[in-house]
N, C-alpha and C positions, 0 to 999 in steps of 0.2 A: 504494500500500500504506500503510495507516494505521500510526501509530506503535505501537499495541498489537499489531497483526498482525506487524509487523516484529520487535517485541521477543520474541514467543514463538518465532519462527523462529530468532532469534539464540540463545535459550536452548537450542533443540533442537540446533543445531550445536555449541555449547559442550559440551553434555552428551555428544554423540557423540564429541568429542575426548577428554573425560575417560574415557569408556568404552574408547576405543582405547588409552589409556595404561596400562590395567590388564589388557588381554586376554592378553598374552604369558605371564604366570605359569601360567595354566591351559592355553592352547592350544599353547604351545611346549614344555611339560613333556616330552612324549614324546621330544624331541630330546636332553634331558638324562639320560634314564634310563640309557643305556649308559655314558657317561663317568662319571656319578656312582656307578653300581654298581661300576665298576672302581676308582674312587678310594677308596671306603670298604670295598670287599670284601664287599658285601651281595648278597642275592638280590633279584629283582624284587619279590616280595610285600613284603619288608621296606622296600624303597625306596618303594613305592607308598603307604606310610603318609604320606609327605610330601605327596603329591598329595591324599590323603583329608583330611588336616588342613587344607590350603589351602581345599578346596571346602567341607568340613563347617563350619569356623569362619566362612567367608564367609557361609554360610547360617544357621548356628546362632545367631550373635550379631546377625543382622539385625533382629529385633524391637526389641532394645535400641538398636541404631544408628538405626533408623527413628524411634523416639521422640525421640532426641536431635536428629535432623535437624528433626523437626517443632517442637521446642522452640527450638533455637538457630539454625536457618536452614541452607539448603543450602550456601552458599559456605563457611562456617566448617568444617563437618564434612567436606565433600567435599575441600576443600583439605588438611585433615589426613589424610584417607584416601589421597590421591595420594602424599603424602610417606612415609607408612608403607609403602605398597605398593612404591614404588621402593626404599626402604631395606631391604626384605626381601631383595632381590636383592644389594644392596651388601654387606650383612652375611653373606649366604649364601656370597659369594665367599671369606670368611675362615673358613668352617666347616671344622673339622678332625676332626669326628666326625659320625656319623649323627644323634646327638641334637641337635647344633647345627644341622644341616640341617633337622630337624623344627621346631626353634624359630624359625629365621629364615625360610626359604622357606615352610614350612607355616603356622606360627602367625601370625607377623607379616604374611605375605602374605595369609592369609585375613581377618585383621582389616581390613587396608587396602583390599583389593578389595571386601569386603562393604560398607564404608561408602560407597564410591563407587557401586557397582552399585545398591544399594537407594535411595540418595539421588537418583541421576539418574532412575531409572525413576519413583519417586514424584513427582519434580518435573515431568517432562514430561507425565504423565497429567493433572496439574492445569492445565497450560498449554493442553492440547488436549482439553477435555472431550467434544467431539463427534467426535474422531478418536483415541480412546484406543488402539485396536489399532495404527493406523499410527504414532502417536507413540512408544508403547512399543516397537514394532518397530524404528524408526529408532535409538532410543537403544540398544537391545539389539544392533543391528547393529554398532555401534561395538565392542562386546565380542566379537562373533563374527568380525568382519572385521579388527579392529585388527592381529591377528598376520600379516595378509597382507604388510604392509610389513616385517616383521621375520623371517619364516621363513627366507628364503634368506640374509640377512645373518648371522643367528645361527647357522645351519648352517655357513656358511663360517667364522665366527669361532671356532666350536668346533674346527674342524679346524686352523686356523692359530694361534689365540691360546690355546686351551685353555679349560676350563670356568670357572676362577676369573676370568680377565680378561673373559670374555664377560658373566658375571653382574655384575661391577662396572661395566663400561661402560654396559650397557643399563639397569641399575638407575638410574643417574644420569639418563640420557635420559628414562626413563619418569616419574621424579619431577618433573623440570623441566617437561616438556610438560604433564602433568596438572595441576600446581599453577598454571601460568599460565592454562590454560583455565578453571579453577575460579574464578578471580578475577572473572569476569563473570557468574556464576550469581546469579539472584535468584528469590525466591518470587513467584508471581503475585499481583496485587491480588485482593481478594475478588470484585470485579466480574467477573474473568475466568472465574469458575465459576458466576456467576448464570445462572439460566434453564435451561441445558442439563442440569445435575444434576437439577433438579426433574422433568425429563421422563424421566430414566433411573432415578432411585431416589427414592422418596418420602421416605426418611429415611436419614441417614448412620449407619453402624454403627461402633462403636469395636472395637478388638481383643477386649476382654472380651466383647462381644456376639457377634461373628462366631464365636468359638471355641465357642459353644454351639449352632451351627447345623449340621445334617447336610450342607448344601450346601457349606460350607467344607471339611469333612473329606473329602468326596468329591473335591473339587478337589485337596486335599493328597495323597491317595492316588494320583490320576491323575498329578500332576506328579512324584511320587516314582518311579512306574513308568517314565515317559518319561525322567526324569533318569538313572535306572539304565541304561536301554537305551543312551542316547547316550554316557554316560561310560564304559561298557564299551569303546566304540570309541575315544573321545578319549584315554583314558589308556593304552591298550594297543597303539595302532596300530603303533608302531615294532617292537614285539615280534612281533606276528602277521605283520607284513609280512616280517620276517626268516624266520619259520617257513614262510611261503608262497613264499619265494625271490624276493621283490620288492625287498629292500633295495638290492641292487647293480644293479638293472635301470635301463635308460635309456629314457625315453619322450619322444618329440618332442624329442630332443636334450638332455633334462634328466634329472637324477637322479629316479627315480620317487617316492621317499618325500617329499622336500621339495616336489616338484611336486604330489603328492596333498594334502599339508598346505596348500599355498597355495590350491588349488582348493577344499578343504574350508572354509577360512576365508572365501573369497568366498561360497560357497553358504550357509554357516552365517550369514553376515551378511545376504545378500540375502533369505533366507527370512523373516526377522523382520518387516521392513516389508511385504514382499510378502503374506504370509499375514495380517498384521495389517490391511492395506488390504482384502483380500478379506473378512475376518471382519467388518469394519465394514459390509459390504454384504450378505453372504449369511447372516450369523449365526456366532457363535463355535463352537457345537457342530458344525455342518455342516463348518466349516473344519477343526476338529480331526480329524474322521473322515477327511477327504481327506488331510491332511498325515501323520497317524500311519500310515495305511494305505500311503502312499507310502514311508515309511521301511521298513516291514515287507517290502514287495515288493523294494525296492532292496537291503536287507540280505540277503535270500534269494538274489538274483542275484549279489551280491558274493561270498558264500560259495561258491556253485555254480561261478562262473567265476574263482575265486581264482588260478588258475595263469597267467592272462593279464595281464601288467603294464599294458598299455594300458587294459583293462577295469577292472583294479583301481583305477587312478587316476581314471577317469571315474565309475565307480559309487560311489566314496567321496564324490564331490561330491553325487551324488543322495541318498545316505544322509543327509548333513548338511542337504540341502535339506528333508528330511522330519523333521528333529529340532530344529533351532535355533529354530523358530517357537514352541516352548513358552514362550519368554521374552517373547513379545508376546501370545500368546493367553491365557495364564493371568492375567497382571496386568490385562489389559483386561477379562476376564471377571469377575475379582474386583471391580474398581472399578465395573463395570456393576451388579453385584449388591448391593454394600454402600455405594456412594457414594464420593466423592472427598475428603471432609473428613479422613479418617484413612487416605488411600490409602497413604502411605509406611509407616506403622506396620503396617497390615494386610498389605501385601505382604511386609513383613519376616517375619511369621508364616508366610505361605504359602511363602516362599523357603527356610524350614527344610527343606522337602521335597527341595530340591536337595542339601542336605547329607546327608540320609539316603541319597539316591541315590548319592552319592559313595562311601559305604561299600560298597555292593553293586557299584558299577561300577568301583571301584579295586582294593583288596587282595583282596576276596572273589572277584572275577572272576579275578584272577591265581592265587589259590589253587585255584579250580575247574579252571583250565587245568593247574596244576601236578599236581593229583591225578589228572586224567583223561588228561593227556598230549595233549590235543587242544583246538583252539579251537572245534570244532563245538558242544559243550554251551554254551559262552559265547554264541555267536551264536544258538543255538536259544532260549536264555533271553531274549535281547534281542528277538528276533522275536516271541516269544509275548507279551511285555509290550506291544509295539507294537499287536498285534492286539487284545488285551484292552482297552487304553486307548481305542482307536478306537471299539470297540463301546460302552464305557461312556459316551463322549461323547454318542452319539446316543440310546442306549436308557435311560440313567439320568440323566445330568447335565441334559440338555435338559428332560425333564419335571419334574425336581426344581426347577430354577430357575424354570420357569413357575409351579409351585405356590407357590414362595417369593414371586414377584412378585405373584401373585394374593392371597396372604396379606397382603402389604404394602398393597395397595390397599384391602382390606377393613378392615384396622386403621386405615389413614389417619392415622397419627400419634396416635391416641387412646389407645394402650396403650404403656407403656414396656417396653423389653426386659428383663424380670425373669428370663427364662430363654429357652430355645429356642422359636422360633415353631413351633407344631404344623404338621406337613406331612402 
Protein backbone atom coordinates (compact mmCIF):
# COMPACT_ATOMS: atom_id res chain seq x y z
CA UNK A 1 0.00 0.00 0.00
CA UNK A 2 1.49 3.33 -1.07
CA UNK A 3 1.89 6.18 1.36
CA UNK A 4 -0.81 8.27 -0.34
CA UNK A 5 -3.31 5.39 -0.27
CA UNK A 6 -2.51 4.69 3.38
CA UNK A 7 -2.92 8.38 4.22
CA UNK A 8 -6.43 8.61 2.86
CA UNK A 9 -7.57 5.50 4.71
CA UNK A 10 -6.16 6.96 7.92
CA UNK A 11 -8.15 10.13 7.26
CA UNK A 12 -11.29 8.07 6.76
CA UNK A 13 -10.81 6.22 10.06
CA UNK A 14 -10.11 9.44 11.98
CA UNK A 15 -13.18 11.04 10.44
CA UNK A 16 -15.21 8.01 11.48
CA UNK A 17 -14.09 8.42 15.12
CA UNK A 18 -14.90 12.14 15.08
CA UNK A 19 -18.38 11.33 13.79
CA UNK A 20 -18.89 8.71 16.50
CA UNK A 21 -18.05 11.28 19.16
CA UNK A 22 -20.94 13.55 18.09
CA UNK A 23 -23.64 10.95 17.36
CA UNK A 24 -25.19 10.54 20.81
CA UNK A 25 -26.75 14.04 21.17
CA UNK A 26 -29.14 13.20 18.33
CA UNK A 27 -29.51 9.43 18.51
CA UNK A 28 -29.69 9.05 22.29
CA UNK A 29 -32.01 12.03 22.74
CA UNK A 30 -35.10 9.83 22.93
CA UNK A 31 -33.77 8.29 26.19
CA UNK A 32 -33.63 11.74 27.78
CA UNK A 33 -37.15 12.88 26.90
CA UNK A 34 -38.99 11.34 29.85
CA UNK A 35 -36.53 12.27 32.63
CA UNK A 36 -36.06 15.78 31.27
CA UNK A 37 -39.81 16.32 30.83
CA UNK A 38 -40.30 15.25 34.45
CA UNK A 39 -37.44 17.45 35.66
CA UNK A 40 -38.69 20.63 34.01
CA UNK A 41 -42.41 19.84 34.12
CA UNK A 42 -43.00 20.34 30.39
CA UNK A 43 -44.92 18.53 27.66
CA UNK A 44 -43.29 16.44 24.96
CA UNK A 45 -43.87 19.02 22.17
CA UNK A 46 -42.23 21.71 24.34
CA UNK A 47 -39.28 19.47 25.13
CA UNK A 48 -38.84 18.47 21.48
CA UNK A 49 -37.89 22.08 20.71
CA UNK A 50 -34.48 21.12 22.17
CA UNK A 51 -34.09 18.35 19.60
CA UNK A 52 -35.20 20.60 16.76
CA UNK A 53 -32.75 23.33 17.79
CA UNK A 54 -29.96 20.76 17.84
CA UNK A 55 -30.71 19.39 14.38
CA UNK A 56 -31.81 22.67 12.79
CA UNK A 57 -28.73 24.62 13.88
CA UNK A 58 -26.49 21.68 13.00
CA UNK A 59 -27.84 22.05 9.48
CA UNK A 60 -28.72 25.76 9.21
CA UNK A 61 -25.21 27.01 10.08
CA UNK A 62 -23.45 24.42 7.95
CA UNK A 63 -22.87 26.66 4.87
CA UNK A 64 -21.02 29.15 7.06
CA UNK A 65 -19.16 26.36 8.84
CA UNK A 66 -18.27 24.70 5.54
CA UNK A 67 -16.78 27.93 4.24
CA UNK A 68 -14.69 28.31 7.39
CA UNK A 69 -13.42 24.74 7.06
CA UNK A 70 -12.46 25.36 3.43
CA UNK A 71 -10.61 28.49 4.54
CA UNK A 72 -8.89 27.46 7.77
CA UNK A 73 -8.59 23.69 7.36
CA UNK A 74 -10.31 20.62 8.70
CA UNK A 75 -8.24 19.98 11.81
CA UNK A 76 -8.72 23.41 13.40
CA UNK A 77 -12.47 23.69 12.87
CA UNK A 78 -13.34 20.05 13.56
CA UNK A 79 -11.28 20.14 16.77
CA UNK A 80 -13.27 23.17 17.87
CA UNK A 81 -16.51 21.44 16.93
CA UNK A 82 -15.78 18.38 19.07
CA UNK A 83 -15.09 20.59 22.10
CA UNK A 84 -18.29 22.59 21.62
CA UNK A 85 -20.37 19.43 21.11
CA UNK A 86 -19.03 17.76 24.27
CA UNK A 87 -19.40 20.98 26.26
CA UNK A 88 -23.07 21.18 25.31
CA UNK A 89 -23.78 18.07 27.39
CA UNK A 90 -21.55 19.21 30.25
CA UNK A 91 -23.36 22.56 30.47
CA UNK A 92 -26.76 20.92 29.97
CA UNK A 93 -26.13 18.92 33.15
CA UNK A 94 -26.29 22.24 35.06
CA UNK A 95 -29.43 23.51 33.29
CA UNK A 96 -32.12 24.54 35.78
CA UNK A 97 -34.72 25.68 33.28
CA UNK A 98 -36.16 24.69 29.95
CA UNK A 99 -34.58 27.77 28.34
CA UNK A 100 -31.12 26.75 29.57
CA UNK A 101 -31.64 23.27 28.13
CA UNK A 102 -32.53 24.84 24.77
CA UNK A 103 -29.37 26.96 24.87
CA UNK A 104 -26.93 24.22 25.96
CA UNK A 105 -28.12 20.89 24.55
CA UNK A 106 -29.91 22.48 21.60
CA UNK A 107 -27.98 25.54 20.42
CA UNK A 108 -24.41 24.66 21.46
CA UNK A 109 -24.93 21.04 20.53
CA UNK A 110 -26.18 22.00 17.09
CA UNK A 111 -23.26 24.31 16.44
CA UNK A 112 -20.65 21.77 17.54
CA UNK A 113 -22.08 18.72 15.79
CA UNK A 114 -22.66 20.73 12.60
CA UNK A 115 -19.02 21.77 12.35
CA UNK A 116 -17.83 18.21 12.76
CA UNK A 117 -20.41 16.59 10.50
CA UNK A 118 -20.07 18.89 7.50
CA UNK A 119 -16.31 19.08 7.91
CA UNK A 120 -15.75 15.33 7.95
CA UNK A 121 -18.07 14.56 5.02
CA UNK A 122 -16.56 17.36 2.95
CA UNK A 123 -13.07 16.11 3.76
CA UNK A 124 -13.53 12.42 2.90
CA UNK A 125 -15.22 13.00 -0.48
CA UNK A 126 -12.10 14.94 -1.43
CA UNK A 127 -9.81 12.12 -0.38
CA UNK A 128 -11.88 9.52 -2.31
CA UNK A 129 -12.94 11.17 -5.59
CA UNK A 130 -13.60 7.84 -7.30
CA UNK A 131 -15.52 6.32 -4.32
CA UNK A 132 -17.52 9.24 -3.07
CA UNK A 133 -20.61 7.23 -2.17
CA UNK A 134 -18.62 4.73 -0.14
CA UNK A 135 -16.42 7.33 1.58
CA UNK A 136 -19.32 9.59 2.51
CA UNK A 137 -21.15 6.50 3.71
CA UNK A 138 -18.32 5.34 5.98
CA UNK A 139 -17.96 8.80 7.52
CA UNK A 140 -21.71 9.13 7.98
CA UNK A 141 -21.79 5.61 9.45
CA UNK A 142 -19.80 6.93 12.38
CA UNK A 143 -22.61 9.36 13.06
CA UNK A 144 -25.29 6.72 12.62
CA UNK A 145 -23.52 3.92 14.52
CA UNK A 146 -21.57 5.83 17.13
CA UNK A 147 -24.41 5.64 19.61
CA UNK A 148 -24.27 1.84 19.55
CA UNK A 149 -21.53 1.87 22.16
CA UNK A 150 -23.37 4.38 24.37
CA UNK A 151 -27.05 3.35 24.20
CA UNK A 152 -27.04 0.71 26.97
CA UNK A 153 -24.48 2.50 29.19
CA UNK A 154 -26.42 5.77 29.00
CA UNK A 155 -29.74 3.99 29.60
CA UNK A 156 -28.21 2.31 32.67
CA UNK A 157 -26.62 5.55 33.87
CA UNK A 158 -29.93 7.39 33.64
CA UNK A 159 -31.48 4.81 35.96
CA UNK A 160 -28.65 4.68 38.49
CA UNK A 161 -26.95 8.09 38.32
CA UNK A 162 -29.67 10.39 37.05
CA UNK A 163 -29.84 12.73 34.09
CA UNK A 164 -27.41 15.40 35.36
CA UNK A 165 -24.55 13.02 36.13
CA UNK A 166 -25.07 11.16 32.84
CA UNK A 167 -24.87 14.34 30.76
CA UNK A 168 -21.78 15.56 32.60
CA UNK A 169 -19.82 12.29 32.40
CA UNK A 170 -20.51 11.50 28.78
CA UNK A 171 -20.04 15.10 27.67
CA UNK A 172 -16.43 14.90 28.86
CA UNK A 173 -15.88 11.54 27.19
CA UNK A 174 -17.22 12.77 23.83
CA UNK A 175 -15.14 15.96 23.88
CA UNK A 176 -11.88 14.15 24.69
CA UNK A 177 -12.30 11.34 22.15
CA UNK A 178 -13.38 13.66 19.33
CA UNK A 179 -10.67 16.23 19.97
CA UNK A 180 -7.88 13.63 19.98
CA UNK A 181 -9.08 12.06 16.71
CA UNK A 182 -9.33 15.47 15.02
CA UNK A 183 -5.63 16.18 15.61
CA UNK A 184 -4.70 13.80 12.79
CA UNK A 185 -7.01 15.25 10.11
CA UNK A 186 -5.47 16.84 7.03
CA UNK A 187 -6.76 18.29 3.77
CA UNK A 188 -5.67 16.22 0.72
CA UNK A 189 -2.98 17.52 -1.63
CA UNK A 190 -4.29 18.98 -4.86
CA UNK A 191 -2.97 15.95 -6.74
CA UNK A 192 -5.36 13.71 -4.81
CA UNK A 193 -8.20 15.14 -6.84
CA UNK A 194 -6.54 15.40 -10.21
CA UNK A 195 -7.92 13.37 -13.07
CA UNK A 196 -10.92 11.77 -11.40
CA UNK A 197 -12.85 15.00 -11.07
CA UNK A 198 -12.35 15.83 -14.70
CA UNK A 199 -14.11 12.64 -15.61
CA UNK A 200 -17.01 13.29 -13.27
CA UNK A 201 -17.60 17.00 -13.70
CA UNK A 202 -16.23 19.30 -16.35
CA UNK A 203 -16.35 22.32 -14.06
CA UNK A 204 -16.51 22.93 -10.33
CA UNK A 205 -19.48 24.93 -9.10
CA UNK A 206 -19.39 27.28 -6.13
CA UNK A 207 -22.33 27.66 -3.72
CA UNK A 208 -23.49 30.86 -5.44
CA UNK A 209 -23.66 28.93 -8.71
CA UNK A 210 -25.38 25.76 -7.53
CA UNK A 211 -28.08 27.77 -5.76
CA UNK A 212 -29.24 28.95 -9.18
CA UNK A 213 -29.80 25.45 -10.59
CA UNK A 214 -33.07 23.47 -10.45
CA UNK A 215 -31.18 20.21 -9.87
CA UNK A 216 -29.82 21.49 -6.55
CA UNK A 217 -33.25 22.53 -5.32
CA UNK A 218 -34.76 19.21 -6.30
CA UNK A 219 -32.13 17.44 -4.21
CA UNK A 220 -32.86 19.89 -1.40
CA UNK A 221 -36.58 19.10 -1.42
CA UNK A 222 -35.97 15.36 -1.63
CA UNK A 223 -33.53 15.35 1.27
CA UNK A 224 -35.95 17.48 3.31
CA UNK A 225 -38.71 14.92 2.79
CA UNK A 226 -36.51 11.98 3.72
CA UNK A 227 -35.09 13.81 6.74
CA UNK A 228 -38.62 14.55 7.92
CA UNK A 229 -39.64 10.91 7.59
CA UNK A 230 -36.64 9.56 9.49
CA UNK A 231 -36.65 12.18 12.23
CA UNK A 232 -40.31 11.52 12.96
CA UNK A 233 -39.13 8.10 14.11
CA UNK A 234 -35.78 9.07 15.63
CA UNK A 235 -37.10 11.78 17.91
CA UNK A 236 -40.40 10.14 18.96
CA UNK A 237 -39.44 6.48 19.31
CA UNK A 238 -39.53 6.25 23.10
CA UNK A 239 -42.93 7.95 23.16
CA UNK A 240 -44.69 5.80 20.59
CA UNK A 241 -43.02 2.67 22.00
CA UNK A 242 -44.75 3.49 25.29
CA UNK A 243 -48.10 4.00 23.54
CA UNK A 244 -47.64 0.69 21.70
CA UNK A 245 -46.97 -1.08 25.02
CA UNK A 246 -43.36 -1.89 24.14
CA UNK A 247 -41.42 0.15 26.72
CA UNK A 248 -41.42 -2.48 29.45
CA UNK A 249 -41.25 -5.51 27.15
CA UNK A 250 -38.27 -7.88 27.10
CA UNK A 251 -36.94 -9.25 23.81
CA UNK A 252 -34.14 -11.83 23.64
CA UNK A 253 -33.58 -11.27 27.36
CA UNK A 254 -33.03 -7.52 26.96
CA UNK A 255 -35.19 -4.44 27.45
CA UNK A 256 -36.98 -3.86 24.14
CA UNK A 257 -36.43 -0.11 23.72
CA UNK A 258 -32.64 0.03 24.33
CA UNK A 259 -32.26 -3.11 22.21
CA UNK A 260 -34.25 -1.53 19.38
CA UNK A 261 -32.17 1.65 19.62
CA UNK A 262 -28.94 -0.37 19.51
CA UNK A 263 -30.07 -2.33 16.45
CA UNK A 264 -31.22 0.93 14.86
CA UNK A 265 -27.82 2.52 15.38
CA UNK A 266 -26.14 -0.47 13.75
CA UNK A 267 -28.50 -0.48 10.75
CA UNK A 268 -28.40 3.30 10.48
CA UNK A 269 -24.63 3.10 10.24
CA UNK A 270 -24.40 0.01 8.05
CA UNK A 271 -26.76 1.41 5.42
CA UNK A 272 -24.57 4.45 4.71
CA UNK A 273 -21.46 2.74 3.33
CA UNK A 274 -23.55 -0.17 2.01
CA UNK A 275 -25.84 1.91 -0.18
CA UNK A 276 -23.01 4.32 -0.94
CA UNK A 277 -21.00 1.37 -2.28
CA UNK A 278 -24.00 0.14 -4.28
CA UNK A 279 -24.63 3.60 -5.72
CA UNK A 280 -21.02 3.84 -6.90
CA UNK A 281 -21.84 0.85 -9.12
CA UNK A 282 -25.48 0.98 -10.19
CA UNK A 283 -26.13 4.72 -10.01
CA UNK A 284 -27.32 7.19 -7.40
CA UNK A 285 -30.96 7.49 -8.41
CA UNK A 286 -31.56 3.75 -8.80
CA UNK A 287 -30.13 3.22 -5.34
CA UNK A 288 -32.31 5.98 -3.90
CA UNK A 289 -35.42 4.34 -5.32
CA UNK A 290 -34.58 0.97 -3.75
CA UNK A 291 -33.59 2.39 -0.36
CA UNK A 292 -36.47 4.83 0.04
CA UNK A 293 -38.99 2.20 -1.03
CA UNK A 294 -37.49 -0.18 1.52
CA UNK A 295 -38.17 2.31 4.30
CA UNK A 296 -41.77 2.82 3.17
CA UNK A 297 -42.47 -0.93 3.18
CA UNK A 298 -40.71 -1.49 6.52
CA UNK A 299 -42.50 1.43 8.19
CA UNK A 300 -45.87 0.13 6.97
CA UNK A 301 -45.13 -3.31 8.41
CA UNK A 302 -43.84 -1.71 11.62
CA UNK A 303 -47.10 0.14 12.15
CA UNK A 304 -49.28 -2.83 11.17
CA UNK A 305 -47.46 -5.26 13.50
CA UNK A 306 -46.80 -2.76 16.30
CA UNK A 307 -48.23 -4.95 19.06
CA UNK A 308 -45.50 -7.60 18.79
CA UNK A 309 -42.38 -6.57 20.78
CA UNK A 310 -40.01 -8.83 18.83
CA UNK A 311 -41.22 -7.56 15.45
CA UNK A 312 -41.14 -4.01 16.79
CA UNK A 313 -37.44 -4.39 17.57
CA UNK A 314 -36.51 -6.15 14.32
CA UNK A 315 -38.56 -3.92 11.99
CA UNK A 316 -37.16 -0.80 13.60
CA UNK A 317 -33.76 -1.88 12.27
CA UNK A 318 -35.15 -2.35 8.76
CA UNK A 319 -36.69 1.13 8.90
CA UNK A 320 -33.34 2.66 9.71
CA UNK A 321 -31.66 0.53 7.05
CA UNK A 322 -33.86 2.33 4.54
CA UNK A 323 -33.31 5.82 5.96
CA UNK A 324 -29.72 6.46 7.02
CA UNK A 325 -28.30 6.16 3.50
CA UNK A 326 -29.51 9.70 2.67
CA UNK A 327 -26.30 10.87 4.34
CA UNK A 328 -24.16 9.08 1.78
CA UNK A 329 -26.33 9.22 -1.35
CA UNK A 330 -27.09 12.94 -1.32
CA UNK A 331 -23.56 14.28 -0.66
CA UNK A 332 -22.13 11.87 -3.25
CA UNK A 333 -24.77 12.90 -5.80
CA UNK A 334 -24.14 16.57 -5.05
CA UNK A 335 -20.38 16.25 -5.53
CA UNK A 336 -20.81 14.16 -8.68
CA UNK A 337 -22.98 16.91 -10.11
CA UNK A 338 -21.10 20.03 -9.07
CA UNK A 339 -17.50 18.90 -8.54
CA UNK A 340 -15.36 18.60 -5.40
CA UNK A 341 -13.51 21.90 -5.21
CA UNK A 342 -16.33 23.42 -3.16
CA UNK A 343 -17.62 20.12 -1.80
CA UNK A 344 -17.69 21.12 1.88
CA UNK A 345 -19.39 24.47 1.37
CA UNK A 346 -21.83 23.04 -1.20
CA UNK A 347 -22.85 20.22 1.11
CA UNK A 348 -23.34 22.80 3.84
CA UNK A 349 -26.10 24.36 1.78
CA UNK A 350 -27.74 21.01 1.00
CA UNK A 351 -27.49 19.96 4.64
CA UNK A 352 -29.84 22.81 5.60
CA UNK A 353 -32.58 20.50 4.32
CA UNK A 354 -31.89 18.23 7.28
CA UNK A 355 -32.62 21.16 9.59
CA UNK A 356 -35.89 21.86 7.82
CA UNK A 357 -36.78 18.21 8.24
CA UNK A 358 -36.07 18.44 11.96
CA UNK A 359 -38.87 20.98 12.40
CA UNK A 360 -41.41 18.69 10.71
CA UNK A 361 -40.00 15.52 12.26
CA UNK A 362 -39.70 16.85 15.82
CA UNK A 363 -42.23 19.21 17.43
CA UNK A 364 -44.70 19.31 14.54
CA UNK A 365 -44.93 15.51 14.50
CA UNK A 366 -45.46 15.55 18.27
CA UNK A 367 -48.19 18.17 17.85
CA UNK A 368 -49.86 16.07 15.15
CA UNK A 369 -49.96 13.17 17.58
CA UNK A 370 -51.19 15.39 20.38
CA UNK A 371 -54.09 16.75 18.33
CA UNK A 372 -55.14 13.44 16.75
CA UNK A 373 -54.43 11.22 19.73
CA UNK A 374 -52.82 8.65 17.44
CA UNK A 375 -49.47 7.85 15.86
CA UNK A 376 -51.12 6.57 12.67
CA UNK A 377 -51.25 10.02 10.99
CA UNK A 378 -47.57 10.54 11.84
CA UNK A 379 -46.57 7.20 10.34
CA UNK A 380 -48.84 7.75 7.35
CA UNK A 381 -47.15 11.07 6.61
CA UNK A 382 -43.69 9.51 6.86
CA UNK A 383 -44.61 6.61 4.57
CA UNK A 384 -46.09 8.95 1.97
CA UNK A 385 -42.92 11.05 1.95
CA UNK A 386 -40.80 7.92 1.42
CA UNK A 387 -42.85 6.81 -1.58
CA UNK A 388 -42.91 10.26 -3.15
CA UNK A 389 -39.15 10.74 -2.78
CA UNK A 390 -38.42 7.30 -4.25
CA UNK A 391 -40.47 8.17 -7.33
CA UNK A 392 -38.86 11.60 -7.68
CA UNK A 393 -35.41 9.99 -7.70
CA UNK A 394 -36.14 7.89 -10.78
CA UNK A 395 -38.67 9.97 -12.65
CA UNK A 396 -37.36 13.50 -12.08
CA UNK A 397 -33.87 13.67 -10.55
CA UNK A 398 -32.27 11.16 -12.92
CA UNK A 399 -33.35 12.85 -16.19
CA UNK A 400 -32.70 16.30 -14.73
CA UNK A 401 -29.12 15.40 -13.82
CA UNK A 402 -28.59 13.83 -17.24
CA UNK A 403 -29.71 17.05 -18.92
CA UNK A 404 -27.50 19.06 -16.59
CA UNK A 405 -24.48 16.89 -17.48
CA UNK A 406 -25.27 17.20 -21.17
CA UNK A 407 -25.46 20.97 -20.79
CA UNK A 408 -22.08 20.84 -19.06
CA UNK A 409 -20.49 19.00 -21.97
CA UNK A 410 -21.97 21.40 -24.52
CA UNK A 411 -20.77 24.45 -22.66
CA UNK A 412 -17.38 22.80 -22.11
CA UNK A 413 -16.08 25.58 -19.92
CA UNK A 414 -16.70 28.26 -22.57
CA UNK A 415 -19.43 30.06 -20.64
CA UNK A 416 -19.25 31.36 -17.09
CA UNK A 417 -22.12 30.63 -14.77
CA UNK A 418 -23.82 34.00 -14.80
CA UNK A 419 -27.15 32.41 -13.97
CA UNK A 420 -28.88 29.07 -14.04
CA UNK A 421 -27.96 26.66 -16.81
CA UNK A 422 -31.03 26.27 -19.04
CA UNK A 423 -32.48 22.80 -18.68
